[in-house]
MILO-211485 format. One line per 4 residues: number of its first residue (from 1); for each residue x, y, z of C-alpha. Coordinates in pm, 1 decimal, always signed. Layout:
NUM> X/Y/Z | ...
***
This chain:
1> +9175.0/-5436.0/+6934.9 | +9170.7/-5803.4/+6758.4 | +9144.3/-5776.8/+6376.6 | +8940.7/-6017.0/+6192.6
5> +9126.7/-6354.9/+6050.8 | +9075.8/-6212.3/+5705.4 | +9211.0/-5867.6/+5751.1 | +9511.1/-6029.3/+5945.8
9> +9583.9/-6280.6/+5671.4 | +9602.7/-5981.7/+5427.4 | +9848.4/-5812.3/+5654.9 | +10042.0/-6141.5/+5675.2
13> +10078.3/-6152.6/+5314.0 | +10199.0/-5821.5/+5259.3 | +10468.3/-5901.1/+5524.5 | +10553.5/-6198.1/+5335.5
17> +10633.8/-6014.8/+5003.6 | +11004.9/-5967.5/+5157.1 | +11051.2/-6362.4/+5137.2 | +11245.4/-6511.0/+4858.1
21> +11044.4/-6787.6/+4688.5 | +11253.7/-7110.0/+4737.7 | +10979.6/-7366.0/+4619.4 | +10763.3/-7575.5/+4866.8
25> +10940.4/-7849.3/+5083.6 | +10709.3/-8077.0/+5297.2 | +10850.5/-8263.3/+5587.1 | +10633.7/-8554.1/+5787.2
29> +10652.4/-8632.2/+6127.6 | +10527.4/-8995.8/+6044.7 | +10293.3/-9168.7/+5810.5 | +9991.1/-9099.6/+5981.8
33> +10080.8/-8761.5/+6075.6 | +10047.8/-8406.5/+5943.2 | +10311.9/-8257.5/+5732.5 | +10464.5/-7911.4/+5764.6
37> +10479.6/-7716.0/+5430.4 | +10764.2/-7491.9/+5408.3 | +10880.2/-7221.5/+5163.6 | +11218.8/-7380.8/+5118.0
41> +11493.6/-7375.9/+5400.6 | +11416.6/-7256.8/+5749.6 | +11577.2/-6920.8/+5789.3 | +11709.0/-6834.0/+6134.1
45> +11873.5/-6494.8/+6221.8 | +12104.2/-6451.0/+6521.7 | +12332.9/-6213.2/+6674.6 | +12672.4/-6274.3/+6842.6
49> +12786.4/-6134.3/+7172.9 | +12996.4/-5860.0/+6982.3 | +12656.4/-5753.7/+6813.8 | +12727.4/-5899.1/+6447.7
53> +12437.3/-6064.6/+6277.9 | +12427.1/-6433.4/+6175.8 | +12197.5/-6581.6/+5910.6 | +12142.3/-7005.4/+5907.7
57> +11957.8/-7217.8/+5679.3 | +11821.7/-7538.0/+5790.4 | +11661.8/-7811.1/+5580.4 | +11309.0/-7871.4/+5772.7
61> +11293.3/-8231.2/+5631.0 | +11614.4/-8367.0/+5783.9 | +11709.2/-8086.6/+6047.2 | +12054.8/-8053.9/+5842.9
65> +12216.0/-7714.0/+5861.9 | +12288.4/-7588.6/+5493.3 | +12502.8/-7272.2/+5574.9 | +12574.2/-7018.6/+5849.6
69> +12684.9/-6663.2/+5738.8 | +12806.9/-6388.7/+5984.2 | +12770.8/-6025.0/+5913.7 | +12863.0/-5704.4/+6010.2
73> +12806.3/-5531.1/+6374.9 | +12468.1/-5385.1/+6398.4 | +12616.2/-5091.3/+6564.2 | +12437.1/-5135.6/+6921.9
77> +12390.6/-5404.2/+7191.1 | +12097.2/-5629.5/+7092.6 | +11856.0/-5724.5/+7370.8 | +11547.4/-5897.3/+7174.2
81> +11479.5/-5998.3/+6820.4 | +11210.5/-6083.9/+6587.9 | +11248.9/-6201.0/+6227.8 | +10946.0/-6039.7/+6023.7
85> +11042.6/-6210.9/+5678.3 | +11313.2/-6326.5/+5486.8 | +11497.7/-5995.2/+5482.5 | +11356.5/-5798.0/+5772.6
89> +11437.7/-5833.0/+6128.0 | +11328.9/-5614.6/+6420.7 | +11593.0/-5582.0/+6698.2 | +11565.5/-5403.6/+7026.4
93> +11857.3/-5235.3/+7196.9 | +11953.1/-5269.4/+7574.3 | +11867.1/-4903.0/+7594.7 | +11517.8/-4955.3/+7474.9
97> +11509.9/-4842.4/+7115.3 | +11369.6/-5034.7/+6827.0 | +11548.2/-5103.2/+6504.3 | +11446.5/-5236.7/+6182.9
101> +11747.5/-5451.1/+5999.5 | +11706.4/-5502.3/+5632.5 | +11925.3/-5762.8/+5485.1 | +12016.1/-5703.3/+5132.0
105> +12158.8/-6047.8/+5047.6 | +12211.1/-6378.3/+5247.1 | +12306.0/-6609.1/+4961.6 | +12681.4/-6618.7/+4981.9
109> +12746.1/-6344.1/+5233.0 | +12541.3/-6170.7/+5507.2 | +12511.6/-5792.1/+5369.6 | +12270.5/-5557.8/+5514.4
113> +12099.5/-5287.2/+5326.1 | +12053.1/-5075.9/+5669.5 | +11996.0/-5051.8/+6028.7 | +11722.4/-4803.3/+6116.0
117> +11607.2/-4693.1/+6442.7 | +11239.0/-4668.4/+6409.1 | +11153.2/-4598.8/+6787.5 | +11308.8/-4400.3/+7038.4
121> +11295.7/-4557.9/+7382.7 | +11030.4/-4778.8/+7552.4 | +11111.3/-5120.8/+7406.5 | +11232.0/-5284.3/+7715.5
125> +11114.1/-5616.2/+7626.7 | +11331.4/-5926.5/+7737.4 | +11162.8/-6137.0/+7459.0 | +11028.6/-6053.9/+7122.4
129> +10844.0/-6275.1/+6847.2 | +10655.0/-6225.4/+6545.6 | +10389.5/-6472.8/+6451.9 | +10382.6/-6449.8/+6076.5
133> +9998.6/-6338.6/+6066.3 | +10033.4/-5966.5/+6143.9 | +10105.6/-5984.2/+6546.1 | +10429.4/-5889.9/+6721.5
137> +10429.4/-6021.1/+7078.8 | +10679.8/-5911.8/+7362.6 | +10722.0/-6006.7/+7736.8 | +10856.2/-5781.2/+7998.4
141> +10763.5/-5827.3/+8385.7 | +10576.5/-6123.4/+8338.5 | +10337.6/-5925.2/+8104.2 | +10257.2/-6027.1/+7736.8
145> +10234.4/-5736.8/+7490.6 | +10093.3/-5769.6/+7148.7 | +10137.6/-5520.7/+6855.8 | +9996.9/-5508.2/+6491.4
149> +10244.8/-5480.6/+6233.3 | +10089.6/-5372.3/+5892.8 | +10391.1/-5317.4/+5672.9 | +10683.9/-5561.0/+5549.6
153> +10930.2/-5260.2/+5632.7 | +10755.9/-5082.0/+5938.7 | +10887.7/-4738.4/+5985.1 | +10756.8/-4687.7/+6340.4
157> +10420.4/-4627.2/+6509.6 | +10239.5/-4587.5/+6197.6 | +10311.2/-4945.2/+6108.1 | +10356.3/-5105.7/+6459.5
161> +10032.2/-5011.1/+6657.3 | +9705.9/-5129.4/+6829.8 | +9940.9/-5191.8/+7128.1 | +9746.4/-5401.8/+7399.7
165> +9873.9/-5602.6/+7729.6 | +9724.8/-5945.3/+7692.4 | +9791.2/-6051.6/+8044.1 | +10010.7/-6083.6/+8332.7
169> +10165.8/-6434.6/+8447.5 | +10386.2/-6479.6/+8137.0 | +10717.0/-6565.9/+8336.5 | +10876.5/-6771.8/+8071.0
173> +11237.3/-6866.8/+8019.1 | +11190.8/-6916.6/+7618.2 | +10930.5/-6784.5/+7391.8 | +10855.5/-6863.1/+7015.0
177> +10574.7/-6794.7/+6772.4 | +10452.5/-7104.4/+6613.5 | +10182.3/-6959.5/+6392.3 | +9885.4/-6729.1/+6370.6
181> +9850.5/-6596.7/+6727.6 | +10028.0/-6916.6/+6859.7 | +10322.1/-6927.5/+7105.3 | +10520.3/-7209.1/+7248.5
185> +10743.1/-7135.5/+7547.0 | +10955.7/-7313.9/+7793.7 | +10990.9/-7244.0/+8181.8 | +11271.3/-7252.5/+8435.0
189> +11116.6/-7576.9/+8577.5 | +11131.9/-7761.4/+8262.4 | +10788.7/-7737.8/+8117.9 | +10681.6/-7685.7/+7761.3
193> +10395.7/-7481.7/+7696.1 | +10168.1/-7397.0/+7418.1 | +9918.9/-7084.8/+7415.7 | +9671.6/-6976.5/+7185.1
197> +9607.9/-6586.9/+7202.8 | +9229.8/-6514.4/+7164.8 | +9226.5/-6137.6/+7299.7 | +9272.8/-5933.4/+7607.3
201> +9257.4/-6146.9/+7920.5 | +9157.5/-6442.0/+7689.3 | +9400.3/-6716.0/+7611.5 | +9430.8/-7091.6/+7623.6
205> +9732.2/-7264.9/+7781.8 | +9832.3/-7627.1/+7740.0 | +10113.4/-7838.6/+7880.0 | +10294.3/-7995.5/+7601.8
209> +10555.7/-8134.4/+7826.0 | +10592.1/-8148.8/+8180.6 | +10969.4/-8163.2/+8218.0 | +11247.0/-8217.6/+8042.2
213> +11298.0/-7843.6/+7895.7 | +11477.0/-7697.6/+8165.0 | +11805.2/-7714.7/+8003.9 | +11692.3/-7513.6/+7669.9
217> +11793.7/-7150.8/+7689.5 | +11653.6/-7040.9/+7331.5 | +11351.4/-7153.6/+7134.6 | +11237.1/-7076.3/+6786.3
221> +10992.2/-7192.4/+6544.5 | +10938.2/-7131.2/+6156.1 | +10574.8/-7246.7/+6207.0 | +10450.5/-7569.7/+6090.1
225> +10504.0/-7778.9/+6408.9 | +10890.7/-7729.9/+6384.9 | +11068.7/-7624.9/+6695.7 | +11444.6/-7550.7/+6751.7
229> +11575.8/-7554.7/+7098.5 | +11912.4/-7482.5/+7201.0 | +12085.4/-7676.0/+7477.3 | +12439.5/-7652.8/+7599.7
233> +12538.6/-7469.9/+7283.5 | +12378.1/-7737.8/+7048.5 | +12071.9/-7685.8/+6849.6 | +11803.2/-7973.4/+6846.0
237> +11510.5/-8007.2/+6637.9 | +11134.7/-8138.1/+6722.8 | +10845.4/-8207.5/+6506.1 | +10500.2/-8149.3/+6664.1
241> +10257.4/-8372.7/+6437.8 | +9972.0/-8129.7/+6511.6 | +10093.0/-7785.9/+6662.3 | +9701.6/-7723.3/+6705.1
245> +9577.8/-7987.5/+6943.2 | +9770.9/-7857.3/+7255.5 | +9885.1/-8222.9/+7299.4 | +10254.7/-8294.4/+7310.1
249> +10246.7/-8675.1/+7306.5 | +10285.2/-8638.0/+6923.7 | +10604.5/-8421.5/+6917.3 | +10917.0/-8617.2/+6791.5
253> +11255.8/-8568.2/+6921.8 | +11557.1/-8578.1/+6706.5 | +11784.2/-8611.6/+6977.2 | +12022.1/-8842.5/+6805.6
257> +12039.2/-8610.8/+6498.9 | +12059.0/-8261.7/+6621.7 | +12104.3/-7952.4/+6378.5 | +12452.6/-7937.7/+6563.3
261> +12568.7/-8091.0/+6878.8 | +12785.4/-7745.6/+6936.2 | +12876.9/-7416.4/+6833.6 | +12540.7/-7209.9/+6875.2
265> +12691.7/-6932.1/+7051.2 | +12439.5/-6661.3/+6942.1 | +12318.9/-6447.6/+7222.7 | +11973.4/-6431.8/+7032.1
269> +11794.5/-6665.2/+6786.0 | +11494.9/-6596.0/+6572.8 | +11321.2/-6796.2/+6308.9 | +11127.2/-6646.5/+6019.7
273> +10754.4/-6786.1/+6179.9 | +10591.2/-6763.9/+5819.9 | +10842.4/-7022.8/+5676.4 | +10657.9/-7308.5/+5746.9
277> +10270.6/-7417.7/+5748.1 | +10070.2/-7679.8/+5926.6 | +9885.0/-7891.1/+5688.8 | +9626.2/-8099.3/+5850.6
281> +9578.8/-8470.2/+5719.5 | +9259.9/-8597.3/+5573.8 | +9203.1/-8904.6/+5780.2 | +8959.3/-9157.4/+5648.0
285> +8610.2/-9123.8/+5791.9 | +8514.7/-9400.0/+6081.6 | +8256.5/-9645.2/+6048.5 | +7998.3/-9702.5/+6297.6
289> +8145.9/-9897.8/+6570.9 | +8513.7/-9847.0/+6447.8 | +8835.4/-9656.7/+6502.6 | +8780.8/-9291.7/+6502.6
293> +9024.3/-9002.3/+6514.7 | +8984.3/-8716.2/+6786.2 | +8932.4/-8448.5/+6501.8 | +8652.8/-8629.7/+6372.7
297> +8486.9/-8688.7/+6703.3 | +8508.4/-8315.3/+6749.6 | +8378.4/-8231.9/+6390.6 | +8070.6/-8459.6/+6476.0
301> +8017.0/-8275.6/+6805.3 | +8017.7/-7939.6/+6625.7 | +7769.8/-8060.6/+6373.2 | +7494.9/-8119.7/+6636.7
305> +7618.9/-7796.3/+6819.8 | +7569.8/-7576.8/+6501.1 | +7244.4/-7740.9/+6437.8 | +7154.7/-7690.6/+6778.5
309> +6995.2/-8022.8/+6804.1 | +6724.0/-7993.2/+7098.9 | +6763.4/-8206.3/+7414.7 | +6532.4/-8479.6/+7471.3
313> +6553.3/-8842.5/+7637.4 | +6317.5/-8976.7/+7388.9 | +6370.3/-8817.6/+7040.9 | +6631.1/-8895.7/+6790.7
317> +6857.1/-8714.8/+6546.5 | +7087.0/-8785.3/+6246.2 | +7447.7/-8761.8/+6258.9 | +7660.5/-8559.8/+6037.8
321> +7679.5/-8813.6/+5764.7 | +7288.1/-8866.1/+5798.0 | +7311.9/-9242.7/+5794.6 | +7252.2/-9286.8/+6156.9
325> +7025.9/-9163.5/+6444.7 | +7106.3/-9089.3/+6812.2 | +6915.5/-9032.9/+7105.7 | +6941.0/-8670.6/+7199.6
329> +7040.7/-8644.9/+7548.7 | +7376.8/-8606.3/+7710.8 | +7498.4/-8963.9/+7668.9 | +7356.2/-9037.3/+7338.1
333> +7535.5/-8711.3/+7209.1 | +7846.7/-8852.4/+7345.5 | +7757.7/-9200.6/+7165.5 | +7708.1/-8989.1/+6846.8
337> +8045.9/-8812.3/+6880.1 | +8214.2/-9141.9/+6905.1 | +8003.8/-9283.8/+6633.3 | +7879.7/-9569.0/+6841.2
341> +7655.2/-9845.8/+6735.2 | +7378.0/-9748.6/+6964.9 | +7278.9/-9461.0/+7225.3 | +7433.7/-9580.8/+7545.4
345> +7366.4/-9426.4/+7882.2 | +7564.5/-9275.6/+8147.7 | +7583.1/-9605.9/+8319.8 | +7689.2/-9805.5/+8009.2
349> +7932.7/-9538.3/+7862.0 | +8193.5/-9695.2/+8067.9 | +8163.5/-10008.9/+7908.7 | +8327.5/-9893.5/+7571.6
353> +8586.8/-9657.8/+7752.2 | +8894.1/-9663.9/+7963.6 | +8894.3/-9459.9/+8284.9 | +9186.4/-9219.5/+8275.3
357> +9325.4/-8932.7/+8514.2 | +9144.0/-8615.7/+8454.0 | +9477.1/-8425.6/+8409.2 | +9528.2/-8655.7/+8083.7
361> +9213.5/-8558.7/+7905.2 | +9236.7/-8493.3/+7555.6 | +9004.9/-8343.3/+7276.5 | +8748.9/-8636.6/+7208.9
365> +8758.0/-8773.0/+7564.0 | +8441.7/-8765.6/+7795.1 | +8368.1/-8665.6/+8159.0 | +8079.9/-8908.5/+8285.7
369> +7870.3/-8873.9/+8592.7 | +7736.2/-9254.7/+8643.4 | +7402.0/-9161.7/+8752.1 | +7351.9/-8777.3/+8608.4
373> +7548.6/-8636.9/+8309.1 | +7804.7/-8688.6/+8048.4 | +8008.2/-8414.9/+7857.2 | +8247.5/-8439.2/+7570.0
377> +8582.9/-8277.9/+7642.9 | +8690.8/-8009.1/+7361.8 | +9010.9/-7880.9/+7497.9 | +9210.4/-7719.7/+7769.6
381> +9146.7/-7330.5/+7854.9 | +9420.4/-7337.6/+8101.8 | +9554.3/-7671.7/+8186.7 | +9762.9/-7564.0/+8486.8
385> +9451.9/-7397.6/+8640.7 | +9231.1/-7715.1/+8518.2 | +8977.0/-7499.3/+8333.5 | +8843.9/-7654.5/+8009.1
389> +8580.7/-7637.7/+7717.3 | +8327.2/-7885.2/+7665.0 | +8037.7/-7970.7/+7434.0 | +7714.3/-8120.4/+7565.9
393> +7352.6/-8192.9/+7563.8 | +7260.2/-7995.3/+7843.4 | +6890.0/-8000.7/+7914.9 | +6560.8/-7910.6/+7784.1
397> +6627.5/-7536.6/+7870.0 | +6984.2/-7537.9/+7703.3 | +6999.6/-7769.6/+7440.6 | +7331.2/-7820.3/+7290.8
401> +7584.8/-7583.8/+7464.6 | +7963.9/-7514.8/+7425.8 | +8105.2/-7410.0/+7782.5 | +8382.4/-7387.6/+8035.7
405> +8439.9/-7536.2/+8356.9 | +8705.4/-7672.2/+8582.2 | +8811.3/-8016.7/+8679.4 | +8932.7/-7935.9/+9003.7
409> +8611.3/-7717.5/+9162.4 | +8265.6/-7614.4/+9100.1 | +8003.0/-7771.3/+8861.9 | +8016.3/-7926.9/+8510.0
413> +7703.0/-7895.2/+8343.8 | +7528.4/-7808.3/+8652.1 | +7657.3/-8123.4/+8847.6 | +7951.4/-8146.1/+9087.0
417> +8266.3/-8185.4/+8915.2 | +8387.3/-8420.8/+9181.5 | +8125.4/-8668.2/+9061.2 | +8236.0/-8720.9/+8699.4
421> +8536.0/-8952.6/+8585.4 | +8712.7/-8908.5/+8292.3 | +8669.6/-9169.0/+8008.0 | +8865.2/-9230.9/+7691.8
425> +8706.7/-9437.9/+7412.6 | +8872.2/-9759.9/+7367.5 | +8870.5/-9695.1/+6953.1 | +8985.8/-9343.2/+6947.5
429> +9293.4/-9306.3/+6749.9
***
């Protein structure tokens, strides 16, 4: 069962009560990029091979380690861990028990208030993460499991429930929660993946990086597009300008300025996932025929979809600004979304665009069948499998629609997918 966003946000607020107020810190990945707004330094917990707990503070804007503290032995052998908030960590044991670790202080020394077994057996997950918004995720035997956590200090099944198996096929080397039902993970073959979990059997997957991540053996995220990956004992940090767009081209690598080049020997690491939040930029609105951001293209498309503008090859409708009108057929819709100076046809859309590989499609690009149809690419459903979302003015029978298709097989909007080419507007930013 999936709770409404409002209810889950209330749950997340309850869980965040345990977090210490440290003041807001904004870190920016570039002048034109979004900022991660963090409630102070990033908090990362870990366990050493002998069972001792560690706590590290990292400055989110510079990646500098502020301090590391080592606490007492937990009294069992840890297997997986997830930081719930600033002073609460869930840890499983190699025997399948679930413990709640309460931190009394992590100011000048790491002192525990208690280590409480809250579940006897059954917790055999190899990885455990908390998304900062009410959902706890675990992987075992390639399955992704989800639980609802309803209290800042959960005491057992009364506060950790609504267990569901999202799906199988989650064979991942590392796993980190990056925000509300958002997960980032790396694979043994070196890919960096992004997941958006929508419900049981319903999830979106995009490939942020197709290679280069095979050496990363631990991945953590405090949210807000900040990622921390351990490679050969060093901890490196990365900034994703927009962690919601499923696009890895805007990830900044700080390879020459790691948190530490060595010394990170913890067997487990977990960052407090509600530590930082993604703050979307407010880009300047485009002018007709000018440069336009991908977010604005999608917003313009959603406007016609919300209005359910009727399909017609002769009628015209206003755009979201109400300043211009566009023909309400498939190519007129793409022209409107791109904020062109006129309504082009499927034959003339290529004149303002560059043909790209279908595998490189990003939100705001288009798929165009020269003689038949055009659709606006809205994002990947599963990039590995080739499935995607799109907006289109379909026909007099369907008008505006939002649907899924596959670049590798089948039809797109009622026409063979093989007849389409991928187009990128020359002035899209």
